[in-house]
N, C-alpha and C positions, 0 to 999 in steps of 0.2 A: 450188611456188614462186609467189610472188605479188608483183606490183607491183615490178618491177625498175626503180628510179628512177635517174636520172643524177646522179652525184656532182659532175660538172663544173659543174653549175649553181650549186653553192654553193662552187665554187673550192677543193675539197679534193682536191688532187692526190695520188694514191697514192704516186707517186715521191718527192714532197717529204716526205710523212709518213714514209715508210720511211727516207729519208736523214736526216731530223731525229732520229728515235728512235735510229738506228744511230750517228749522230755523238755524241749525248749519252751513250750507253752506252760507246762507245769512249773517251770522255774520263774515265770513272770511274777508270781505272787511275792517272791523273796526279793524282788528288785526294789531300789529306792522309790521308784514311781511305777507301781504295778500296772496302772492303766496304760501308761506310755509303753511299757515293756510288752504288754499284750498286743498292742497295735503294731509294734515293731516286729514281733514274731509272726504276726499274721501277714505282714508285708513280705517277710522272708519266705513264708510258705508259698505265697504266690510266685515269688521269684524262683523257688525250688521247682515248681511245676514248669515254668518256662525253661529252666535249665535242663530238666529231665527230657522235655520234648525235643529241645535243640540237640542234646547229646544223642538221643535215640535216633533222630532223623539224620544226623551227620553220619552215624554208623550204618543206617539203612535208608538210602535215598528213596523218596516216595515215588511209586510207580506213576501216580497222577498228581498234578499240583492241587493244592488247596486254593480255591478261587475266592475266598472271602476277601472283601476289600472295604475301605471306608465308605459309608453311605449305604451299604447293603444291610438291611435290618429285618429280613424275613424271620429270623430266629428270635427276634425281640418281642414276640407275641406269645411265647410260651410261659408257663408258670415256672418261676425260678426258686429252687431251694438253696439254702446256704447254711453255714454253721454260725453260731452266735458270734465268734470272734470276727468273722467276715462282716456280719451285720454292724458290729461296733466300728469296724474300720470304715465302712461306707458312711456311717453317721458322723464320724470324725471328719471325713473328707467334706461332707456337706456343711458342717458347722464352720469349717475354715473358709468356705467359698460363698456362703450365703450370709447376707447381712443379718445381724442378730434380730433386728426388728421384723425381718421377713420369715424367720424360722417358724413362728406360730402359724402363720398362714400356710406355709408348706406342710406342716404337720396336719393341719385341718384339711387341706386338699387331699393329702394321702389317705387320711381317715375316711373321707367321703368316698374316695375311690374304693377303698377296702370294703366299705359297707355295701356298695353296689355289687361287688364280687361275691360277698358272703351270701347274697340272696340266691345264688346259683349253685347247683350241685357241681362236683368236680367234672363229671362227664359233660354237663351243659357248658361249663366254663371252657373246657377244652374244645367243644364243638364250635363255640362262638368266639374263639380266641382272636379273630380278626378285629373284634370290637374292643379288645382289652390289651392294647400295647403296654409294654413296660412303662411304668410311670416316669422312668428316667430316660426314656427315648425322646430326643428333641431333634426334630428335623432330620430323621433317619440317622442320627448319631447318638452314641451313648454318652450321657452327661456325667457318668461315673466311671468311665472307661478305665482309668488307671487303677481303680480299686474294685473292678467288677468281680463277681464271685467266681469260684473255680468252675461251677457248672457252666457259666457263660464262656469262660476261657476255653473249655473243652469243645464247645460247639464249633463245627466247621462244615464246609461243603465242598463237594467235587463238581457240583452242577447247580448254578444259581437258578436256572429255570425250574429245576425240581423243587427248590425251596419256595419259589413263587407259587407253583401248582399246589404244593402241600399246604401253604397258608390259605389258599382259596378253597381248598377242599374242606369237607366237614370232619374229616378224620386224617390223622397223620399218615402220610404215605411212606411205605418202606423206603429206606434211604441207604446209601453207601457212605461209609466213613472209616476213618482210621481208628481202630479200637484203642491203640496205645494212648491216644490223647485223653480219652475218657478214663482209661485205667489209671493214669497218673493223677488225674483230678480226683478220682475216688480215693486213691491212696493218700494223697495229701489231706483231703477232707477228713478221712478217718483219723489221721494223726491229730488234727485239730480237735476232733470230737473226743478222742481218747485223752488228750491233754486236759480238756475241760472236765472230763469225768474224774481225772486224777485230782483236779482242784476242788471237786465236790460242788460244782456249779451246774446250772442248766446246760445241757450238752446236746439235746436232740435237734434234728433238722428243723429249720424255720422256713416259712414262705416269705419271700423278699418284702413284699408290700406290707404284710401284717407286721413283720418284725420292725420295719422302719417307722411305722406309725407309733408303735409302742416305745421305741427308743427316743424318738424326737419329742414325744409328749412328756418325757421324764428326764430332765437334765442330769439326774443322779443315777441313771440306768446302769452305766458301766461300773461305778463303785459298788452299787448294790449287788450287781451280778457277781462281782469278784468276792463279795462277802457271802455268797451262797444263797442270796435271797431270790425269790421268784420275780423275774422281770417279764418273762414272756408267758402268755396264756397257755392253757393246756393244748397239747398237740402241736402241729406245725404252725408256728406263729402264735 
């Protein structure tokens, strides 16, 4: 862990950020098109994370540069958690870019991948993560980059060789990173979670692959979720 800097100095109150995101999400149900409003609020939440990071780093220049670049995908072999609104945003992104006749095949392929992972314990899955890249990793590039989850947005590196060694090792190696990027991601994510709780819908964290298999298999997943019905299985995903 490196350079734990104070957010208070740039007047970014976590409580206010959480409350603001939660309020905006809770208002979605009263919109003329609740589903579209929910997706719009989730996009705003992602933009809020980007703004908070830029604002903070403008006030506190980084001692070392972040070295992440296009085509560097070492972190794309970790299990990703996300909020339900983020899962629906990804599903919307996919349905707009994948031909309708191909969606069932995509859903089936994701379900087959999920079955393979479910046979392993969390510790075994972590140890063998090199065998399980993100299903949306294509040629070392993220196929859903514009709508990637907050957890992915927060990931960054100060040393690409360390990332390579960590992926090749059987256990995650201690790393250096800027804590504020993760703090802001957790804060915005909590706002989305609390907003979902206010709506009385499923709000717990999901695992990316499991969530996408369930949403893509059910064209009415988002309307049913907004109605408070169970869309996601017990636990994460």
